[in-house]
C-alpha positions, 0 to 999 in steps of 0.5 A: 822452421826453427833451429831447434826444429831442423835439428830434430829432424836431422839424422842421428849422425852427419851423413856423408851426403849432409857433409858434402852438402854443408861443405858446398854451403860453406864454400867461399865462406871458410877457408880449406885449410892446408896440411903439412908433414912434420918431418923435423924435431921431435917427430923425428927424434921421438917417433919411430922412422915409419911413422908419417905425421901430417898436421891439418892446420885448422889454426889458419881459418877465419877466426883462428879455429875450426869453430866458424864451420859449425856457427855459420852452418847454425846461423844460416838455418835461422829464419827471418824472426829468429835472425831479428831476435838474435843468438846467443852462445857461451864459450871460453872464446873460440866459439864466441868469436865464430859466432860473433862473425857469423852473426855479423855476416848474417846481419843479426846480433849476438850476445856472448857469455864468456868466463872472466878468465877468457883471454882479453883478445878473444873478448875484444875480437868478439866486441870488434864484430859487434857482439855484446860480451857478458862475463861470468865467474865460471863456464858453468855460470856462462852456460846457465847465462846463456840458457837464461837469455834464450828464455828472456830474450827468445834469442837462439842458442848457438851451441859450442859443441852439441847438435846436428848442424854444428856437427855437419860444420865440423865434419867438413874438416875431416872431409878436407883432410881425407882428400888432402892425405888419402891413405891415413891409418889414423886421426887424432882430434882435440876433444871439448864437448865432442862437436869437432871430434864427432863431426870429424870422426863421422867424416873420416869413418864414412870415408875410410872405415879403416881409418882409426880416429882418437879423441884426446882430452885434458885430464882436468876436463875429461867429460867425454872420456868419462862418458865413454866409461860410464856408457851415458853422459857425464857432468864434471864438478870441476874443470881445471886445465890450461886449455880452456878451449876444451873445458866443457863441463859436460857431454851432451846426448848428441855429441856423445852419440856421434863420438861413440858411434865413430870414435875408437877411443878417447885418451887423456894428456896432462896440462904439462904434456899440453904445453911441451906439445906447444913448445914442440910445435913452436920450435919444430913447425913455427906454430903459435898454438893455443893449448887445445891445438896441441892436444893431438900432438901431446896424444901422439907423443904420450899415450898413442905413441906405441899404438901408433908407431909406423902408422900414417897419422893426422893431428888436427891443429884446431885453433890459435887464439891466444895472447902472446903473453899467455903463450910465453908463459905456457912455453916457459912451463915446458922448458927445462 
């Protein structure tokens, strides 16, 4: 059975049974990442005294981000013929790294379409895992090239955010979190294409329906927020944000549908807010978080501060693959 057939036969959203099954398949292949309560610095200074903040530290995952969960789940569904033909992916970096690692582990070959602005460290990590990296001018071009490789070479597309198998993988983040921190009032999740947010929300809401789930996007890459407002999937003309990991140029039907079912609201944050959140995570929690990983923090300190005052809140810190020079540049932008 092909990956496309497997996805077509799947439920319209990841069921709790499927999520538990995925967690069992991934056991020993991914880490159960830790949680940590934020009780210093800005969390004390800016938030109400009754607000309780927990960080789900997925930046400690193999390959440095949550992406490995979905990539491994997708590659595991391939039959022998598909493995011989190989896989393809498009990504600014984190998904590409995850697919390269998953392909190597499965004994298949990956071709990765990445925009030229992608972090050199991420590109190097992909090549170190044996993948061929093909650079394009824009993320739109990367998606087009990846699709062309599916047509020309018969490779299987491992999509960066859309599809049931991806959502089942990302949902294991939410499943872990709900076991680690019972009684949460809200979970805040970064949104690129919606694969992480939809999966986490599906797990959270089926375990604890009363727990709110908020997605957060950069102002310059807000395809899911616009899709929520329009009631249909929306494509952006341009993507402009320091959070390249959240730079999906459009929302797609499956992820949009899962998010619409389980996510309470999508909020937006500016690039300046992302940089300030990176600085807070570095100063207070000693974390080197890329901009995408700081998005949930930016949302809690910004548009969600009043709505979540006095609540028990978890923030998904989704990844940390950033060059030291770039990291320092972004921190400098936040320092007065």
